[in-house]
C-alpha positions as CSV (number, residue, x, y, z in Angstrom):
1,M,89.2,104.4,116.7
2,S,92.4,105.9,118.2
3,E,95.5,104.6,116.6
4,T,99.1,104.3,117.9
5,S,101.2,107.5,117.9
6,L,103.8,108.0,115.2
7,N,106.4,108.0,117.9
8,T,105.9,104.2,118.3
9,Q,108.0,103.9,115.2
10,T,111.0,104.3,117.4
11,S,110.4,100.8,118.8
12,M,110.9,99.4,115.3
13,S,114.0,101.2,114.4
14,T,116.2,98.1,115.0
15,S,114.2,95.9,112.6
16,P,115.9,95.1,109.3
17,N,112.7,96.1,107.6
18,R,112.5,99.5,109.2
19,L,114.6,102.7,109.0
20,P,115.6,104.7,112.0
21,L,112.9,107.2,113.0
22,A,114.9,110.2,112.0
23,I,115.4,108.9,108.4
24,S,111.8,107.8,108.1
25,V,110.5,111.3,109.1
26,S,113.1,112.9,106.8
27,C,111.8,110.8,103.9
28,L,108.2,111.9,104.8
29,L,109.2,115.5,104.7
30,V,110.9,115.1,101.3
31,F,107.5,113.7,100.1
32,M,105.9,116.8,101.5
33,L,108.2,119.0,99.5
34,A,107.5,116.9,96.4
35,F,103.8,117.6,96.8
36,T,104.7,121.3,97.3
37,T,106.1,121.5,93.8
38,N,103.0,119.7,92.5
39,S,100.7,122.2,94.2
40,M,102.7,125.2,93.0
41,D,102.5,124.0,89.4
42,R,98.8,123.3,89.8
43,L,97.7,126.6,91.4
44,I,99.7,129.1,89.5
45,F,97.5,128.6,86.4
46,P,94.2,129.8,87.9
47,V,96.0,132.7,89.6
48,L,97.4,133.9,86.3
49,L,94.2,132.9,84.3
50,T,93.2,136.5,83.7
51,F,96.6,137.2,82.1
52,I,96.5,134.0,80.1
53,S,92.9,134.6,78.9
54,K,93.8,138.1,77.8
55,T,96.7,136.8,75.8
56,Y,94.7,134.2,74.0
57,G,91.2,135.7,74.2
58,F,89.6,132.8,76.1
59,A,86.0,133.0,77.2
60,L,85.2,132.3,80.9
61,K,83.9,128.8,80.5
62,D,86.8,127.8,78.2
63,A,89.2,129.4,80.7
64,G,87.5,127.4,83.5
65,L,88.0,124.2,81.5
66,L,91.7,124.9,81.0
67,S,92.0,125.6,84.7
68,T,90.6,122.2,85.7
69,V,91.3,119.8,82.8
70,F,94.5,118.6,84.5
71,T,92.2,116.7,86.7
72,L,91.0,114.7,83.7
73,G,94.6,113.6,83.1
74,I,94.9,112.7,86.8
75,G,91.7,110.7,86.8
76,L,92.5,108.7,83.7
77,A,96.1,108.1,84.7
78,A,95.1,107.1,88.2
79,V,93.5,104.0,86.7
80,A,96.7,103.1,84.9
81,T,98.8,103.6,88.0
82,E,97.2,100.5,89.5
83,Y,98.9,98.5,86.7
84,M,102.1,100.5,87.0
85,F,102.6,99.4,90.5
86,D,102.5,95.8,89.3
87,K,105.5,96.5,86.9
88,W,107.5,99.2,88.6
89,S,108.4,100.4,92.0
90,R,106.6,103.2,93.8
91,K,109.8,105.2,93.6
92,T,110.1,104.8,89.9
93,V,106.4,105.8,89.3
94,M,106.8,108.8,91.7
95,V,109.9,110.3,90.0
96,A,108.6,109.6,86.5
97,G,105.4,111.4,87.4
98,M,107.3,114.4,88.7
99,V,109.3,114.7,85.5
100,I,106.2,114.4,83.3
101,Y,104.2,117.1,85.1
102,S,107.3,119.4,85.2
103,V,107.9,119.1,81.5
104,F,104.3,119.8,80.6
105,T,104.1,122.7,83.0
106,L,106.9,124.2,80.9
107,A,105.1,123.2,77.7
108,T,102.1,125.3,78.7
109,I,103.8,128.6,78.0
110,M,104.7,127.3,74.5
111,A,101.0,126.7,73.5
112,H,99.7,128.4,70.3
113,G,96.0,128.3,71.4
114,F,93.2,126.6,73.2
115,A,93.6,123.1,71.7
116,D,97.3,122.4,72.4
117,M,97.2,124.2,75.8
118,L,94.3,121.9,76.7
119,I,96.5,118.8,75.9
120,Y,99.5,120.1,77.8
121,R,97.3,120.9,80.9
122,A,95.7,117.4,80.7
123,L,99.2,115.8,80.5
124,T,100.4,117.6,83.6
125,G,97.7,115.7,85.3
126,V,99.1,112.4,84.1
127,G,102.3,113.1,85.9
128,E,100.5,114.4,89.0
129,A,98.5,111.2,89.2
130,M,101.6,109.0,89.1
131,Q,103.3,111.0,91.8
132,M,100.4,111.3,94.1
133,A,99.4,107.6,94.0
134,A,103.0,106.6,94.8
135,L,103.3,109.3,97.5
136,Y,100.1,108.3,99.3
137,S,100.7,104.5,98.9
138,A,104.3,104.8,100.3
139,A,103.5,107.0,103.2
140,G,100.3,105.2,104.1
141,S,102.0,101.8,104.0
142,Y,105.1,102.7,105.9
143,F,103.3,104.5,108.7
144,Y,100.2,102.3,108.4
145,K,99.3,102.7,112.1
146,D,99.0,106.4,111.6
147,K,97.8,106.7,108.1
148,G,95.9,110.0,108.6
149,L,98.9,111.7,110.3
150,A,101.4,110.4,107.6
151,I,99.1,111.3,104.7
152,G,98.3,114.6,106.3
153,T,102.0,115.4,106.5
154,V,102.4,114.7,102.8
155,N,99.2,116.7,102.0
156,M,100.6,119.6,104.0
157,G,102.9,120.0,100.9
158,F,99.8,120.9,98.9
159,G,99.0,123.7,101.4
160,L,102.6,125.0,101.3
161,G,102.6,125.0,97.6
162,G,99.2,126.6,97.6
163,F,100.5,129.3,100.0
164,L,103.7,130.0,98.1
165,G,102.7,129.3,94.5
166,P,100.1,132.1,94.0
167,S,102.0,134.9,95.7
168,V,105.4,134.0,94.4
169,G,104.1,133.3,90.9
170,M,102.3,136.7,90.8
171,K,105.4,138.5,92.1
172,L,107.5,136.9,89.4
173,T,105.0,137.8,86.8
174,L,104.8,141.5,87.8
175,A,108.5,141.8,88.3
176,T,109.3,140.5,84.9
177,N,106.1,141.7,83.2
178,D,105.8,138.2,81.8
179,W,103.4,135.5,83.0
180,H,105.7,132.8,81.5
181,T,108.4,133.3,84.2
182,P,106.8,131.4,87.1
183,F,106.1,128.4,84.9
184,I,109.8,128.2,84.1
185,V,110.9,128.6,87.7
186,F,108.4,126.0,89.1
187,T,109.5,123.5,86.4
188,I,113.1,123.7,87.5
189,L,112.1,123.3,91.1
190,G,110.1,120.2,90.4
191,L,113.0,118.5,88.6
192,V,115.4,119.3,91.4
193,I,113.1,117.6,94.0
194,A,112.6,114.6,91.7
195,S,116.4,114.2,91.6
196,I,116.6,114.3,95.4
197,I,113.9,111.5,95.7
198,W,115.6,109.3,93.1
199,F,119.1,109.5,94.7
200,L,118.4,110.0,98.4
201,V,115.1,108.3,99.5
202,P,115.7,104.6,100.2
203,R,113.5,102.0,98.6
204,L,113.0,100.4,102.0
205,F,110.8,103.4,102.7
206,T,109.0,103.7,99.4
207,E,108.2,100.0,98.9
208,S,107.1,99.0,102.5
209,V,103.9,97.1,103.1
210,P,102.2,96.4,106.5
211,E,102.5,92.6,106.4
212,T,106.3,92.7,105.9
213,A,107.0,95.6,108.2
214,G,108.9,93.5,110.8
215,E,106.1,93.8,113.3
216,K,105.7,91.2,116.1
217,Q,101.9,91.2,115.4
218,E,100.4,91.0,112.0
219,A,97.4,93.2,111.2
220,D,94.0,91.5,111.8
221,V,91.8,91.7,108.6
222,S,89.2,89.1,109.6
223,N,86.5,91.8,109.9
224,M,87.1,93.1,106.4
225,P,85.5,91.9,103.1
226,E,87.8,90.1,100.8
227,A,86.5,91.8,97.7
228,F,88.3,95.0,96.6
229,W,85.0,96.7,95.5
230,N,83.1,96.5,98.7
231,R,80.4,98.8,100.2
232,N,82.8,101.1,102.0
233,L,85.1,101.6,99.0
234,I,82.2,102.4,96.7
235,A,80.9,104.9,99.2
236,C,84.3,106.5,99.4
237,A,84.5,106.6,95.6
238,I,81.1,108.4,95.4
239,A,82.3,111.0,98.0
240,A,85.5,111.5,96.0
241,V,83.7,112.2,92.8
242,A,81.4,114.7,94.5
243,W,84.4,116.4,96.2
244,G,86.3,116.7,92.9
245,G,83.2,118.3,91.2
246,T,83.0,120.8,94.0
247,I,86.4,121.9,95.0
248,Y,88.2,122.0,91.6
249,G,85.6,124.3,90.2
250,F,86.2,126.6,93.2
251,I,90.0,126.5,92.8
252,G,89.9,127.0,89.1
253,L,87.7,130.1,89.0
254,Y,87.9,131.6,92.5
255,P,90.8,134.1,91.5
256,T,88.7,135.1,88.5
257,F,85.7,135.7,90.7
258,L,87.8,137.9,93.0
259,I,89.3,139.9,90.1
260,K,86.3,140.2,87.8
261,H,83.3,140.2,90.1
262,L,84.7,141.7,93.4
263,N,87.2,143.9,91.6
264,F,90.2,142.8,93.7
265,P,93.6,143.8,92.2
266,P,95.5,140.8,90.9
267,M,98.1,140.8,93.7
268,T,95.3,141.0,96.3
269,A,93.6,138.1,94.7
270,S,96.8,136.1,94.6
271,Y,97.3,136.7,98.4
272,T,93.7,135.5,99.0
273,M,94.5,132.3,97.1
274,S,97.7,132.0,99.1
275,I,95.7,132.2,102.3
276,Y,93.5,129.4,101.0
277,G,96.7,127.4,100.5
278,L,97.7,128.3,104.1
279,G,94.5,126.6,105.3
280,C,95.4,123.6,103.2
281,A,98.8,123.4,105.0
282,L,97.2,122.3,108.2
283,S,96.4,118.8,107.0
284,I,98.8,117.2,109.4
285,V,96.4,118.5,112.2
286,G,93.4,117.2,110.2
287,G,95.0,113.8,109.8
288,W,95.9,113.7,113.5
289,I,92.3,114.5,114.4
290,G,90.9,111.7,112.2
291,D,93.4,109.2,113.7
292,R,92.3,110.0,117.2
293,L,88.5,110.5,116.7
294,S,86.9,109.2,113.5
295,Q,88.2,109.6,110.0
296,R,84.7,109.1,108.4
297,W,83.1,111.7,110.7
298,A,86.0,114.1,110.1
299,V,85.2,113.9,106.4
300,V,81.5,114.6,107.0
301,A,82.4,117.6,109.2
302,S,84.7,118.9,106.4
303,W,81.8,118.7,104.0
304,I,79.5,120.7,106.2
305,G,82.2,123.4,106.8
306,S,82.9,123.6,103.0
307,I,79.2,124.0,102.2
308,V,78.8,126.9,104.6
309,C,82.0,128.6,103.4
310,G,81.1,128.2,99.8
311,Y,77.8,129.8,100.2
312,L,79.2,132.8,102.1
313,I,82.0,133.3,99.6
314,F,79.8,133.6,96.6
315,N,76.6,135.0,98.1
316,V,77.4,137.1,101.1
317,V,80.9,138.4,101.7
318,T,82.5,141.1,99.5
319,G,85.3,142.6,101.6
320,V,89.0,141.6,101.3
321,W,89.6,140.5,104.9
322,Q,86.3,138.6,105.1
323,Q,87.2,136.7,101.9
324,N,90.6,136.0,103.3
325,V,89.1,134.5,106.4
326,L,86.7,132.3,104.4
327,A,89.4,131.3,102.0
328,F,91.5,130.1,105.0
329,L,88.5,128.2,106.4
330,M,87.8,126.7,103.0
331,G,91.3,125.4,102.8
332,I,91.0,123.8,106.2
333,F,87.7,122.1,105.5
334,S,88.2,121.2,101.8
335,S,91.8,120.0,102.1
336,S,93.4,119.8,105.6
337,L,90.5,118.0,107.2
338,Y,89.1,116.3,104.2
339,V,91.9,114.9,102.1
340,P,94.0,113.0,104.7
341,N,90.9,111.5,106.3
342,L,89.2,110.5,103.0
343,I,92.4,108.9,101.7
344,S,93.0,107.1,105.0
345,T,89.4,105.9,104.9
346,F,89.9,104.6,101.3
347,Q,93.0,102.7,102.4
348,R,91.2,101.3,105.5
349,S,88.3,100.1,103.3
350,V,90.5,97.4,101.7
351,R,93.0,94.8,102.9
352,P,96.6,96.1,103.3
353,H,98.0,94.6,100.1
354,L,95.4,96.6,98.1
355,V,96.3,100.0,99.5
356,G,98.0,101.1,96.2
357,K,94.9,100.2,94.2
358,A,92.6,102.0,96.7
359,S,94.8,105.2,96.4
360,S,94.4,105.0,92.6
361,V,90.6,104.8,93.0
362,Y,90.7,107.9,95.2
363,L,92.6,109.8,92.6
364,A,90.4,108.5,89.7
365,G,87.2,109.4,91.5
366,G,88.2,112.8,92.8
367,Y,90.0,114.1,89.8
368,L,87.6,112.7,87.1
369,G,84.9,114.4,89.1
370,G,86.8,117.6,88.9
371,A,87.8,117.5,85.2
372,F,84.9,119.6,83.9
373,S,84.1,121.3,87.2
374,G,85.6,124.6,86.0
375,Y,83.7,124.5,82.8
376,L,80.5,123.7,84.7
377,L,81.0,126.6,87.1
378,G,81.7,129.0,84.2
379,W,78.5,127.7,82.5
380,L,76.4,128.1,85.6
381,V,77.8,131.6,86.1
382,G,76.5,132.5,82.7
383,L,73.0,131.2,83.6
384,Y,72.6,132.2,87.3
385,G,75.4,134.6,88.1
386,W,78.2,133.9,90.6
387,G,75.8,133.6,93.6
388,G,73.5,131.0,92.0
389,A,76.4,129.0,90.5
390,G,78.2,128.9,93.8
391,L,75.1,127.7,95.6
392,I,74.6,124.9,93.2
393,Q,78.2,123.7,92.9
394,L,79.5,124.4,96.3
395,S,76.5,123.9,98.6
396,I,74.1,121.4,96.9
397,L,76.5,119.0,95.1
398,P,78.5,118.2,98.2
399,M,75.4,116.7,99.9
400,I,75.9,113.6,97.6
401,G,79.2,112.9,99.3
402,V,77.7,113.3,102.8
403,I,75.0,110.8,102.0
404,A,77.5,108.3,100.6
405,L,79.7,108.4,103.7
406,L,76.7,107.9,106.0
407,C,76.1,104.6,104.2
408,M,79.5,103.1,105.2
409,K,80.0,100.2,107.7
410,N,82.5,101.3,110.3
411,R,83.0,97.7,111.6
412,E,84.4,96.6,108.2
413,L,87.2,99.2,108.1
414,F,90.8,98.1,108.7
415,Q,91.7,98.3,112.4
416,V,95.2,97.9,114.0
417,R,95.0,95.6,117.0
């Protein structure tokens, strides 16, 4: 169902419970920058994985686990964020999360071996979960008539970080001949953005909920089930688990595949990962498409596109420019089209006061599903080679998510009258 344009927020700028449009949009852009630092911290590790593995002597499956174990921290912490929102403001949870993942990003370079690095990587995920749950809840609640567009704007930060992080990180590494350098730089950047949010973003923006938004009409929820765990939310959760098990294995070992299997130079591989991030940066368009057409069908379309791209990447294409094109398309399908529309569908599957909890379930499902995806892909490579492993994990596993979404009831989703 088509929802009201974001520009309708101008009509509410005089309400005591709303901020002027310029300030609201500025806050949303700060959220996008906050997610950019998250993404840069997250994606620099797989890009530098060959350097890190050489330093510590990690095997492929162990390196794959280190590359994706942060999702275990995200998934476990996402469950706890549901209770954090009962005790603390979204703003407090958000900033605390940014401090945590920044500190443990720095701790990564201080690891002595596999065990303590595994812990540091997992703990970065704890901070990321806190930040993301608060970001998605605040943006989706404030701009609740355009959830997909607002969440897509925030998620565009993931794409920007994915575009900047790999190439900037590799350049810093090669310039200083030290893979520790980008971890230090990205840590400082994360702490700076956290300070900006704490001191400059109003709580009126971060703590808004639809029922108290000063609207002349309250949202109609008579079509929705009262229970939090309803059919639609369960279907979304299954889709999220399947997505996590698919995409994080790809992100975690794709640079290694390019360098070790296709013999790309490290800088070339980092550019290909940056192009993947560029595809992720179009999520504002993906969210807009879902708002105006169908968010559920947008997610299904994203699955189909990801399945095709995944097969071609690991089984057909070997040239640099072809891999760049497919990496860009994979970013569009797996992130720009998928993420804002699935999160929005999660939030529309429950009544407005449960949006924060729904966002936590999205994080728990998607990231617990991704926790061991890098290890799984590395293990499958050992059994079937890169082509067979890619077919199983990136083309067959996603079908579970498609089936789950086809079982949803559209009439029970939240609608703005």
